[in-house]
C-alpha positions in Angstrom: -114.4 75.8 -69.4 -111.1 76.1 -67.4 -110.3 72.5 -65.9 -110.4 72.2 -62.3 -106.7 71.1 -60.7 -106.3 69.4 -57.4 -105.0 70.7 -54.4 -104.0 70.7 -51.1 -105.3 73.6 -48.7 -103.4 73.7 -45.2 -102.1 76.4 -42.7 -98.9 77.8 -43.7 -96.2 76.6 -41.4 -92.7 78.3 -40.4 -91.2 76.7 -43.2 -93.4 78.0 -45.8 -92.4 81.7 -45.3 -90.4 81.6 -48.5 -93.1 80.4 -50.6 -95.6 83.1 -48.7 -93.2 85.8 -49.6 -93.2 85.0 -53.3 -97.0 84.7 -53.7 -97.6 87.5 -51.2 -95.0 90.1 -53.2 -96.8 88.9 -56.3 -100.1 89.9 -55.0 -99.3 93.2 -54.1 -97.1 94.2 -57.3 -99.6 92.0 -59.4 -102.7 94.1 -58.3 -102.0 97.2 -56.3 -105.4 98.1 -56.9 -107.0 95.3 -54.5 -104.6 95.5 -51.3 -104.6 98.2 -48.9 -100.9 97.4 -48.4 -98.0 98.5 -50.7 -94.7 96.5 -51.5 -92.5 99.0 -49.5 -94.6 99.1 -46.5 -94.9 95.4 -46.0 -91.5 94.0 -47.1 -89.6 95.3 -44.1 -92.0 94.2 -41.6 -93.0 90.9 -43.5 -90.7 88.4 -41.5 -92.0 89.8 -38.2 -95.7 89.2 -39.0 -95.4 86.2 -40.3 -93.7 84.5 -37.1 -96.2 86.1 -35.3 -98.9 84.7 -37.4 -97.4 81.4 -37.1 -97.0 81.5 -33.1 -100.5 82.4 -32.7 -103.2 80.1 -31.4 -105.9 81.6 -33.5 -104.7 83.5 -36.5 -102.9 81.7 -39.5 -102.6 81.7 -43.3 -103.8 79.0 -45.4 -102.2 78.1 -48.2 -103.4 76.3 -51.2 -100.3 73.8 -53.0 -100.3 72.2 -55.8 -97.5 69.7 -55.5 -94.9 71.7 -53.6 -95.9 74.8 -54.9 -97.7 77.5 -53.2 -100.5 78.3 -55.7 -102.9 80.4 -53.6 -103.4 82.1 -49.7 -105.7 83.8 -47.4 -105.3 84.9 -44.2 -107.1 85.2 -41.1 -106.9 87.5 -37.7 -109.0 87.1 -34.7 -109.8 90.2 -32.7 -108.2 90.1 -29.1 -110.4 92.6 -27.2 -113.0 91.3 -24.9 -115.7 92.9 -26.8 -114.6 91.9 -30.5 -113.2 88.7 -30.0 -116.5 87.3 -31.5 -114.9 88.7 -34.9 -112.3 88.1 -37.3 -111.2 89.3 -40.7 -110.0 87.7 -43.6 -107.3 89.4 -45.5 -104.9 89.0 -48.5 -106.9 85.9 -50.6 -104.7 85.6 -53.6 -104.6 82.6 -56.3 -101.7 83.1 -58.6 -102.9 84.6 -62.0 -102.3 81.0 -64.4 -104.1 79.3 -61.5 -107.5 81.5 -61.4 -110.7 80.6 -62.6 -110.3 76.8 -61.6 -111.8 76.8 -58.2 -109.2 77.2 -56.2 -110.0 80.4 -54.8 -113.2 79.2 -53.7 -112.0 76.1 -52.0 -109.2 78.6 -50.5 -112.2 80.5 -49.3 -113.8 77.6 -47.7 -111.1 76.3 -46.0 -110.1 79.7 -44.4 -113.7 79.9 -43.1 -113.9 76.5 -41.9 -110.7 76.7 -40.1 -111.4 80.0 -39.0 -114.9 78.9 -37.6 -113.1 76.3 -35.0 -111.9 79.5 -33.0 -114.0 78.9 -29.8 -116.4 81.8 -29.8 -116.1 83.2 -33.0 -119.2 84.2 -34.4 -118.5 86.4 -37.3 -115.8 86.4 -40.2 -115.3 90.4 -42.0 -113.6 91.5 -45.1 -113.4 94.0 -47.5 -113.0 94.1 -51.4 -112.4 97.1 -53.8 -115.8 97.9 -55.7 -114.8 96.9 -59.0 -113.3 93.4 -58.1 -116.2 92.1 -59.8 -114.8 88.3 -59.5 -113.6 88.5 -56.0 -117.3 90.1 -55.1 -119.3 87.2 -56.5 -116.4 84.5 -55.0 -117.3 86.0 -51.2 -121.1 86.2 -52.3 -121.1 82.9 -53.4 -119.4 81.8 -50.1 -122.7 83.1 -48.1 -120.4 86.9 -47.5 -123.3 89.5 -47.3 -122.1 93.3 -47.9 -123.1 95.2 -44.9 -121.4 98.6 -46.0 -119.4 100.6 -48.4 -116.6 102.7 -47.3 -116.3 105.4 -49.9 -112.8 106.7 -50.8 -111.1 103.9 -48.3 -108.1 103.2 -50.5 -106.3 106.0 -52.6 -103.5 104.6 -55.4 -101.8 107.7 -56.7 -104.6 109.6 -58.1 -107.1 107.1 -58.0 -109.9 106.9 -55.2 -111.3 103.3 -54.6 -114.5 102.4 -52.6 -114.3 99.4 -50.2 -117.6 96.9 -50.0 -117.5 95.9 -46.3 -119.1 92.0 -45.9 -120.0 89.8 -43.3 -120.4 85.9 -42.4 -122.0 84.6 -39.8 -121.3 81.4 -38.0 -124.4 79.4 -38.8 
């Protein structure tokens, strides 16, 4: 069994932008089948989106830090329409490959969910995972997320189609 490592979990701040870029870009380039965004689409808008997240009172990016190194991240966006503001979405959960399998992803997800549910009125958190990502699917189920639907051919990477499993977790 891989040894568990200690990490600090906290929301990213404006000064964490370069570390965020490094890990987010590695996620998109290393696991292109796991994320809807492509590097060429995301890179030009990355700074503006990051700055907007930092200014938001609801949205955030949770980071897992080993010392000063950002080793994992997960984003959260709260819906803002009157009829949907009870919902939010977790996006981009990723742990550096050298730190996978030692509990970082589980603790990162837990801390993201806990912070998200501090949003007033938030009652449910949604996320999506490609159907062949068994490790992520198991992680989400263990954290209390339940599948509620499958979107067939949700993503097309080159000529390869991927289905997405949509999952939900309700506030207790």
